[in-house]
N, C-alpha and C positions, 0 to 999 in steps of 0.2 A: 415399688421399683419402677424406675423410668429409663427408657432406652432413648437416647438422643441420636439423631441421624437424619438422613434424607432418603425418602422412599425409593428412589431409583438407583441408589448405590448398591452394587453387587454385594459388598461386604455386609451392609445393613440387612439386605435381603437374606443372606445366609444366616445371620444371627437371629433375625425374626423367625425364620423357618425353624431353626434349631429350638428356639424357645417354645414355639407352638407345638412342635413334635413332642416336646418333653412336658407339655401342659404347665408351663411356667408363665404366670400372669405378669404382665408389664403394661405400662402406659407408654405410648409412643409420642415423642416430641419431635415434630418435623421442623428442622432448622429453617427450611425454605419458607414455611408459612409462619412460624412463630418466632424466629430469630433466637437470639441468645442475650439474656439480660445481664446487666452489670454484676449483680450479686452472684449469679451462677458462675459467670466467667472468673470472677475473683476467687470464688470458692475452689474452683477446679485448679486455678493457677497456684493456690496454696497447697494443694494436694499432689500435683504433678508438675514437673518442670515444663516450661513452655515448649521446649524442644520436643517433648513427647506429645503434646497437645496439638501442635501445628504439624500437619502432614506435609512435610517437605518433598515427598515423592509423588504427590498427587497432581492432577492436572491444574487445579486452581493455583497452587504454588508455582508450577512450571510456567503458567501463563502470566504471572506477575512480571513486571519489567524489573531490571536489575536494581533500580533505585528503591522500588517497593520491597524487594527482598532484602536489600542491605539495610533498610530502615528497621527491620525486625531484629532487635538486639537484646531485648529483655522482656520480662513479663508484661510490662506496661504497653510496649509497642506490639507485642504478640496479642494482647487482649484487644487492642484497637483493630487489628487485622481480623481477629476471630469474629468480632462483632460486625465488622463491615462485610466480610466475606466468609459466611459460615461454612461454606464448602471446603475451606482450608483446614477445618478442624478434623483431626483424626477420628474416625468413626467405625463402628458405633461406640458410644460411651454409655455405660450402664451405671446408674446412680441409685443407691439405696440408703435411706436415712441421711441424705446430703453427703454421702461418701462415694467416691468413684470406686466401683468394685471390679469394673472391666473396661479396658480401653482397647478397641479393635475387636476382631473376632478370631478365636482359635478354638476349634472344636474340643480339643483335649482340655484346654484351660476352662472352658465353660462346663464340661462334664465334671471336672474336679471342683470348681467353684459352686455349682448348683447341687452337687452331691451332699454338701454340708447343710443345705437348706432344709 
């Protein structure tokens, strides 16, 4: 299982703390250091709509100029933005066996999801 995010994001910190408290093993993928490859981005965009993967309420999105925001109209343009500015990706993303099992952090959702493990 892999958790994708950036280490200084509060939501990622909450998710990582929750997983550690519940002794759930995961590998951490730091977007800032490791980026996002084409294959992973395409896989995610086949599993989730780009509107869910691009965090349009975050600072990275808000700091884009209007032309940059208006250019994101489909999965292809969203993928280009996600790879250029990984901080725009909704986080954390938890992937298991190449499938997104969690997007963002919600304690109740995590408890239900990992109770099945």
